[in-house]
C-alpha positions in Angstrom: -41.8 46.1 42.5 -38.5 47.9 42.7 -35.2 46.0 43.3 -31.7 47.1 44.1 -29.1 44.7 42.6 -25.5 44.8 44.0 -22.6 42.9 42.5 -19.1 43.8 41.7 -19.3 41.9 38.4 -21.2 43.8 35.7 -22.0 40.5 33.8 -23.8 39.1 36.9 -25.8 42.4 37.3 -26.7 42.3 33.6 -28.0 38.7 33.9 -30.1 39.5 37.0 -31.4 42.7 35.4 -32.5 40.8 32.3 -34.4 38.2 34.3 -36.1 40.8 36.6 -37.0 43.3 33.9 -38.6 40.5 31.9 -41.0 39.9 34.8 -41.9 43.6 34.9 -39.7 44.5 37.9 -38.0 47.9 38.1 -34.2 47.5 38.7 -31.5 49.8 40.0 -28.0 48.5 40.2 -24.6 49.3 41.8 -21.2 47.7 42.0 -20.4 47.6 45.7 -21.9 47.6 49.2 -20.7 51.1 50.0 -22.4 52.5 46.9 -25.6 50.6 47.9 -25.6 52.1 51.4 -25.2 55.6 50.0 -28.3 54.9 47.8 -30.2 53.5 50.7 -29.3 56.5 52.9 -31.1 58.8 50.4 -34.4 57.3 51.4 -35.1 55.6 48.1 -37.5 52.8 48.7 -36.9 49.2 47.4 -39.1 46.2 47.9 -36.0 43.9 47.6 -32.3 44.2 47.8 -30.3 41.4 46.1 -26.6 41.5 47.0 -23.5 39.5 46.3 -22.0 38.2 49.6 -18.3 39.0 48.9 -17.3 42.2 47.2 -14.6 44.8 47.7 -15.7 48.3 49.0 -18.5 47.0 51.2 -19.9 43.5 51.0 -23.4 42.1 51.3 -23.2 41.8 55.0 -22.4 45.5 55.3 -25.6 46.3 53.4 -27.6 43.9 55.4 -26.2 45.4 58.6 -27.2 48.9 57.4 -30.7 47.7 56.7 -31.0 46.0 60.0 -30.1 49.2 61.8 -32.5 51.3 59.8 -36.3 51.4 60.0 -36.6 49.9 56.6 -38.1 46.4 56.4 -36.7 45.7 53.0 -36.6 42.1 51.8 -33.0 40.9 51.3 -31.4 38.1 49.4 -27.6 37.3 49.5 -26.2 35.3 46.7 -22.7 33.8 46.4 -20.5 31.4 44.5 -19.1 30.1 47.8 -20.6 27.4 50.1 -20.4 27.2 53.9 -20.8 31.0 54.5 -22.7 32.2 57.5 -25.0 35.1 58.0 -24.3 36.4 61.5 -26.8 39.3 61.3 -30.3 38.9 62.6 -32.7 40.5 60.1 -36.3 39.4 59.8 -36.9 40.2 56.1 -33.8 38.1 55.1 -35.0 35.6 52.5 -31.9 33.5 52.3 -28.4 32.8 51.0 -28.8 31.6 47.4 -26.1 30.1 45.2 -25.3 32.0 42.0 -25.2 28.5 40.4 -28.9 28.0 41.1 -30.7 30.8 39.1 -34.0 29.0 39.2 -34.1 29.1 43.1 -33.2 32.8 42.9 -35.9 33.5 40.4 -38.5 31.6 42.4 -37.6 33.6 45.6 -38.1 36.9 43.7 -41.3 35.8 42.0 -42.7 34.6 45.3 -42.0 37.9 46.9 -43.5 39.8 44.0 -46.7 37.9 44.3 -47.0 38.8 48.0 -46.7 42.5 47.4 -49.8 44.7 46.9 
């Protein structure tokens, strides 16, 4: 399984990478939505994109919008420290908006997806 992790805070990316790599998941990271979109435009394939909701230089919704307009059916998780946010973009492989304060829910979602992949 290969995951792209997007967050403007390196400490958050490091924590997520630690959890994912300990479960045998390959991780690539970037610090903003615009950088993620550039990576995705190269055709690199990911099983899952995990993105912070609010970031400068392209946010999680920008990445989700890009994926929804492409032929990719990449699973997508948005995570945030804020409550009451909406996800106005219809995208079938969207797995949910998860709080950064609930790492167990986040891990459960990733492990569940990993188990479904061939």
